[in-house]
TIVEXFI-614529 format. One line per field, with one value per residue (C-alpha): residue number from 1; residue in one letter; x, y, z. Coordinates in nm, 2 decimals. Layout:
BEGIN
nr	(NUM|...)
rest	(A|...)
X	(X|...)
Y	(Y|...)
Z	(Z|...)
# end
This chain:
BEGIN
nr	(1|2|3|4|5|6|7|8|9|10|11|12|13|14|15|16|17|18|19|20|21|22|23|24|25|26|27|28|29|30|31|32|33|34|35|36|37|38|39|40|41|42|43|44|45|46|47|48|49|50|51|52|53|54|55|56|57|58|59|60|61|62|63|64|65|66|67|68|69|70|71|72|73|74|75|76)
rest	(X|X|X|X|X|X|X|X|X|X|X|X|X|X|X|X|X|X|X|X|X|X|X|X|X|X|X|X|X|X|X|X|X|X|X|X|X|X|X|X|X|X|X|X|X|X|X|X|X|X|X|X|X|X|X|X|X|X|X|X|X|X|X|X|X|X|X|X|X|X|X|X|X|X|X|X)
X	(-0.49|-0.24|-0.07|-0.11|0.20|0.17|0.50|0.49|0.86|0.96|0.62|0.58|0.31|0.02|0.03|0.14|-0.15|-0.40|-0.29|-0.31|-0.65|-0.77|-0.63|-0.78|-1.12|-1.12|-0.99|-1.18|-1.19|-0.88|-0.68|-0.32|-0.16|0.22|0.32|0.68|0.76|1.07|0.92|1.00|0.69|0.49|0.57|0.35|0.10|0.03|0.01|-0.25|-0.44|-0.48|-0.58|-0.85|-0.97|-0.99|-0.74|-0.47|-0.11|0.05|0.41|0.64|1.01|1.29|1.56|1.81|1.61|1.28|1.00|0.76|0.41|0.18|-0.19|-0.48|-0.81|-1.08|-1.41|-1.69)
Y	(-0.95|-1.08|-0.88|-0.95|-0.90|-0.75|-0.75|-0.50|-0.45|-0.36|-0.22|0.15|0.38|0.38|-0.01|-0.05|0.17|-0.01|-0.35|-0.23|-0.09|-0.42|-0.61|-0.37|-0.41|-0.78|-0.72|-0.68|-0.34|-0.30|-0.56|-0.46|-0.47|-0.44|-0.33|-0.37|-0.14|0.00|0.30|0.61|0.78|0.53|0.74|1.03|0.80|0.60|0.91|1.06|0.73|0.67|1.03|1.02|0.66|0.67|0.39|0.46|0.47|0.34|0.33|0.41|0.31|0.21|-0.06|-0.15|0.04|-0.13|0.08|-0.06|0.07|-0.06|0.03|-0.04|-0.11|0.14|0.05|-0.02)
Z	(1.29|1.04|0.76|0.39|0.17|-0.18|-0.38|-0.67|-0.70|-1.05|-1.14|-1.22|-1.09|-1.10|-1.10|-0.74|-0.61|-0.84|-0.72|-0.36|-0.41|-0.56|-0.26|-0.01|-0.16|-0.05|0.30|0.62|0.79|1.01|0.82|0.73|0.39|0.35|0.00|-0.13|-0.42|-0.60|-0.79|-0.59|-0.73|-0.51|-0.20|-0.31|-0.48|-0.17|0.05|-0.19|-0.23|0.14|0.20|-0.07|-0.01|0.37|0.43|0.69|0.59|0.91|0.80|0.51|0.49|0.27|0.30|0.03|-0.24|-0.16|-0.03|0.23|0.30|0.57|0.51|0.73|0.54|0.62|0.78|0.55)
# end
């Protein structure tokens, strides 16, 4: 299954999580969403969001100040 990219660099929380939530609602179960963000608060926000929503946070990393989150959409 392919991966959808969501670039929310420059946005401040909670906008990255809100945009990711909107994207995930349109995705099939098991589809992957990669989110690129720059707000460091997004780390905790995405961890909490995935825990509460049932989506799986597969990976979280940082390169050159850009945070990357890979989320697998939950089953419906």
